C-alpha positions in Angstrom: 0.0 0.0 0.1 1.1 3.3 -0.9 1.8 6.1 1.6 -1.0 8.2 0.3 -3.0 5.6 0.7 -1.9 4.6 4.3 -2.4 8.5 5.0 -5.8 8.7 3.5 -6.9 5.7 5.4 -5.7 7.4 8.6 -8.0 10.4 8.4 -10.9 10.6 10.6 -14.0 9.6 8.5 -15.8 12.9 8.5 -12.8 14.2 6.8 -12.9 12.0 3.9 -16.2 12.5 3.3 -16.2 15.9 3.3 -13.2 15.6 0.3 -15.2 13.0 -1.4 -18.5 15.1 -1.3 -16.5 18.0 -2.3 -14.8 16.5 -5.0 -18.4 14.9 -6.4 -19.6 18.6 -6.4 -16.8 19.9 -8.0 -16.9 17.3 -10.9 -20.9 17.9 -11.5 -20.5 21.5 -11.4 -17.7 20.7 -14.1 -19.7 18.6 -16.3 -22.7 21.4 -16.1 -20.4 24.0 -17.2 -18.7 21.7 -20.1 -22.3 20.6 -21.4 -23.7 23.9 -21.0 -20.5 26.1 -23.2 -19.1 23.2 -24.8 -15.5 24.2 -24.0 -13.4 22.2 -21.4 -11.2 25.1 -20.2 -15.0 26.6 -18.6 -15.6 23.4 -17.0 -12.2 22.7 -15.2 -12.2 26.2 -13.7 -16.0 25.7 -12.8 -15.1 22.6 -11.0 -12.0 24.1 -9.6 -14.1 27.2 -8.2 -17.0 24.3 -6.8 -14.6 22.3 -5.4 -12.5 24.8 -3.3 -16.1 26.6 -1.9 -16.9 23.1 -1.1 -14.0 22.0 0.9 -14.0 25.8 2.5 -18.0 25.2 3.6 -17.4 21.5 4.8 -14.0 22.6 6.5 -15.9 25.3 8.3 -18.6 22.7 9.2 -15.7 20.0 10.6 -14.3 22.7 12.6 -17.3 24.5 14.2 -18.1 20.9 15.4 -14.9 19.9 17.0 -13.0 22.8 17.7 -11.7 23.0 21.5 -14.6 24.8 23.7 -13.9 26.8 27.3 -15.3 25.0 30.3 -18.8 26.4 31.2 -18.4 27.9 34.8 -21.5 28.5 36.9 -22.3 32.2 37.2 -24.4 33.4 39.7 -27.1 36.0 38.6 -26.8 39.7 39.7 -29.1 40.5 42.4 -29.8 37.2 43.6 -28.8 36.6 47.0 -26.1 33.8 47.3 -26.5 30.1 48.5 -26.3 29.8 52.1 -23.5 26.9 52.7 -25.2 24.3 55.6 
């Protein structure tokens, strides 16, 4: 097994899935552009732009789900009496 394949297999499943979804969005957009304009260059450009946009949005969604969050601390409500210790 090659180095690239081992690296790919060690990626988390969400990142690999997002990559493949972004690639399929790019390919689909490129096919639509080529079929509409009948020019390969336009299709390649469209595929690249669509892939980058999809990868950025999927990457942002994954980052939002897995970003480090500060621990929540209990805050006292202003004006409320402090709880008496027993």
